[in-house]
C-alpha positions as CSV (number, residue, x, y, z in Angstrom):
1,X,-12.2,12.7,-8.1
2,X,-12.1,9.1,-9.4
3,X,-14.9,7.4,-11.1
4,X,-15.5,5.2,-8.1
5,X,-16.0,8.2,-5.8
6,X,-18.1,10.4,-8.1
7,X,-21.5,11.5,-6.7
8,X,-24.4,9.9,-8.7
9,X,-25.8,12.4,-11.2
10,X,-29.3,12.2,-9.7
11,X,-28.5,12.4,-6.0
12,X,-30.5,15.3,-4.5
13,X,-29.0,17.8,-2.1
14,X,-30.0,18.6,1.4
15,X,-31.7,21.9,2.2
16,X,-32.6,22.3,-1.5
17,X,-35.9,21.6,-3.2
18,X,-36.5,17.8,-3.4
19,X,-36.9,16.4,-6.9
20,X,-40.5,16.8,-8.1
21,X,-42.5,13.8,-9.1
22,X,-46.0,12.7,-10.2
23,X,-46.5,8.9,-9.9
24,X,-49.1,6.2,-9.7
25,X,-49.6,4.8,-6.2
26,X,-51.9,2.5,-4.3
27,X,-53.9,5.6,-3.5
28,X,-54.1,7.0,-7.0
29,X,-51.8,9.6,-8.6
30,X,-49.6,11.5,-6.1
31,X,-47.2,14.3,-6.6
32,X,-44.8,16.1,-4.3
33,X,-47.1,19.1,-4.4
34,X,-49.8,17.1,-2.7
35,X,-47.7,17.2,0.5
36,X,-47.1,20.9,0.6
37,X,-47.6,22.2,4.2
38,X,-46.7,18.8,5.6
39,X,-43.5,16.9,6.4
40,X,-43.0,13.8,4.2
41,X,-41.0,10.7,4.7
42,X,-40.4,9.1,1.3
43,X,-38.8,5.7,1.6
44,X,-37.9,3.0,-0.9
45,X,-37.6,-0.7,-0.5
46,X,-36.0,-3.3,-2.8
47,X,-39.1,-5.5,-3.6
48,X,-42.6,-6.4,-2.6
49,X,-43.2,-9.8,-0.8
50,X,-39.8,-9.8,0.8
51,X,-39.3,-10.4,4.6
52,X,-37.2,-7.4,5.6
53,X,-39.4,-5.0,3.7
54,X,-42.5,-6.5,5.2
55,X,-41.1,-5.8,8.7
56,X,-40.4,-2.2,7.8
57,X,-43.8,-1.6,6.3
58,X,-45.6,-3.1,9.2
59,X,-43.5,-1.0,11.6
60,X,-44.2,2.2,9.6
61,X,-47.9,1.4,9.6
62,X,-48.0,0.8,13.3
63,X,-46.5,4.2,13.9
64,X,-48.4,6.1,11.3
65,X,-50.5,7.9,13.9
66,X,-47.3,9.0,15.7
67,X,-46.0,10.5,12.4
68,X,-49.4,12.1,11.7
69,X,-49.2,13.8,15.2
70,X,-46.0,15.4,13.9
71,X,-47.8,16.6,10.7
72,X,-45.8,14.0,8.8
73,X,-47.0,11.8,5.9
74,X,-45.5,8.5,4.8
75,X,-45.0,7.5,1.2
76,X,-43.4,4.2,0.1
77,X,-41.8,3.2,-3.2
78,X,-40.4,0.2,-5.0
79,X,-39.8,-0.7,-8.6
80,X,-42.7,-3.2,-8.6
81,X,-46.0,-2.8,-10.4
82,X,-49.1,-1.2,-9.1
83,X,-50.8,-4.6,-8.9
84,X,-48.0,-6.1,-7.0
85,X,-48.2,-3.4,-4.4
86,X,-52.0,-3.9,-4.0
87,X,-51.5,-7.7,-3.6
88,X,-48.7,-7.2,-1.1
89,X,-50.7,-4.7,1.0
90,X,-53.6,-7.2,1.0
91,X,-51.2,-10.1,2.0
92,X,-49.8,-8.0,4.9
93,X,-53.2,-7.4,6.2
94,X,-54.3,-11.0,5.9
95,X,-51.0,-12.6,7.2
96,X,-49.9,-10.0,9.8
97,X,-53.1,-8.1,10.7
98,X,-51.6,-4.8,9.8
99,X,-53.4,-2.3,7.5
100,X,-50.9,-0.3,5.3
101,X,-52.8,3.0,5.0
102,X,-50.1,5.1,3.4
103,X,-49.6,5.0,-0.4
104,X,-46.9,3.1,-2.3
105,X,-45.4,4.4,-5.5
106,X,-45.2,2.0,-8.4
107,X,-42.0,3.2,-10.0
108,X,-41.6,0.7,-12.9
109,X,-39.9,3.3,-15.1
110,X,-37.5,4.1,-12.2
111,X,-38.0,7.9,-12.7
112,X,-38.5,8.7,-9.1
113,X,-35.9,6.2,-7.9
114,X,-33.3,7.7,-10.3
115,X,-34.1,11.3,-9.4
116,X,-33.6,10.5,-5.7
117,X,-30.5,8.3,-6.2
118,X,-32.3,5.2,-4.8
119,X,-30.6,3.0,-7.3
120,X,-27.1,2.0,-6.2
121,X,-25.4,-0.1,-8.8
122,X,-23.0,-1.6,-6.2
123,X,-26.0,-3.1,-4.5
124,X,-28.4,-3.9,-7.4
125,X,-28.9,-2.7,-10.9
126,X,-32.7,-3.1,-10.8
127,X,-33.8,-2.6,-7.2
128,X,-34.0,0.5,-5.0
129,X,-32.0,0.2,-1.8
130,X,-33.5,1.2,1.5
131,X,-33.3,4.9,1.0
132,X,-35.2,7.4,3.2
133,X,-35.8,11.1,2.6
134,X,-37.3,13.6,5.0
135,X,-38.9,16.5,3.1
136,X,-40.2,19.6,4.9
137,X,-43.5,21.5,4.3
138,X,-41.9,23.7,1.8
139,X,-40.6,20.8,-0.3
140,X,-37.0,21.1,0.8
141,X,-35.0,17.9,1.5
142,X,-33.9,18.0,5.1
143,X,-32.4,14.5,5.5
144,X,-31.5,11.4,3.6
145,X,-30.4,8.0,4.9
146,X,-29.4,4.9,3.1
147,X,-29.4,1.4,4.4
148,X,-28.1,-1.8,2.7
149,X,-30.4,-4.4,1.1
150,X,-29.8,-6.8,4.0
151,X,-30.7,-4.6,7.0
152,X,-34.0,-3.0,8.0
153,X,-34.5,0.6,9.2
154,X,-35.4,1.8,12.7
155,X,-38.8,3.5,12.5
156,X,-38.2,4.9,16.0
157,X,-35.1,6.6,14.7
158,X,-37.1,8.4,11.9
159,X,-39.7,9.5,14.4
160,X,-36.9,10.9,16.5
161,X,-35.2,12.5,13.5
162,X,-38.4,14.3,12.4
163,X,-38.9,15.7,16.0
164,X,-35.3,16.9,16.0
165,X,-35.5,18.5,12.5
166,X,-38.7,20.3,13.4
167,X,-37.1,21.6,16.6
168,X,-34.1,22.8,14.7
169,X,-36.2,24.6,12.1
170,X,-38.6,26.2,14.6
171,X,-36.0,27.3,17.2
172,X,-32.8,27.8,15.0
173,X,-30.8,25.3,17.2
174,X,-29.0,22.0,16.8
175,X,-29.6,18.8,18.7
176,X,-27.0,16.6,20.2
177,X,-26.5,12.8,19.7
178,X,-29.7,10.8,20.3
179,X,-31.6,14.0,21.3
180,X,-35.2,13.6,22.4
181,X,-37.8,16.3,23.2
182,X,-37.4,17.7,26.7
183,X,-33.6,17.5,26.6
184,X,-31.2,20.4,26.1
185,X,-30.5,21.8,22.6
186,X,-27.3,23.2,21.3
187,X,-27.0,27.0,20.8
188,X,-25.4,28.3,17.6
189,X,-21.6,28.8,18.0
190,X,-20.5,32.5,18.1
191,X,-19.1,33.8,14.8
192,X,-16.7,36.5,16.2
193,X,-14.2,36.8,19.0
194,X,-16.5,39.5,20.6
195,X,-19.5,37.2,20.5
196,X,-17.4,34.4,21.9
197,X,-16.3,36.6,24.8
198,X,-19.9,37.6,25.4
199,X,-21.1,34.0,25.3
200,X,-19.3,33.2,28.5
201,X,-21.4,35.8,30.4
202,X,-24.8,35.1,28.8
203,X,-26.0,32.9,31.6
204,X,-26.4,29.8,29.4
205,X,-25.0,26.3,30.1
206,X,-21.6,27.0,28.4
207,X,-18.9,24.5,28.7
208,X,-16.6,26.4,26.4
209,X,-17.2,29.3,24.0
210,X,-18.1,27.0,21.2
211,X,-20.3,24.5,23.2
212,X,-23.4,25.9,24.8
213,X,-26.7,24.3,25.5
214,X,-30.0,25.4,26.8
215,X,-33.5,24.1,27.6
216,X,-36.3,25.3,25.3
């Protein structure tokens, strides 16, 4: 593996415990343990008082109740100061009429950002890219998505992703492209030839032995 293709040392791994942290936020000190029993979306942004980040934060704030209905908390992060975060939150409320009710980590020492691989030297040496991590109620990392500095995330997609992940965990199934609740899910593929033969007669919606769907 060449130097250019090596995985960053701090990059977390999916389906393993998310890196622990304790950090100062706009709501006081917060740690990963505070979110035990809930799903968590931890997302970073490059800097306060920037246009793209402002659109993302207002979008997350407007959908906060939808996330809460899914037992999911929101937690932002940037490598700006605690006071900059407070000033930005106040500015967003005054200028856009949106109240940012979720906490924002002030990660001046970059400990959380480095632990989660939010710093991408190819994009910036001092700012966190738009990284998003979905952590389950047991503290395991279930998904991570990176966006470039120039393009904002889709909050609707993260709502959809949480619903899909929760469905997969609860029912031990997979979900197809752009799946939404109420649509068919994918049944696990048979692992033996006998199971593959049996699958064809199980009364499910089987296109071929490896591709079966069902309604929940």
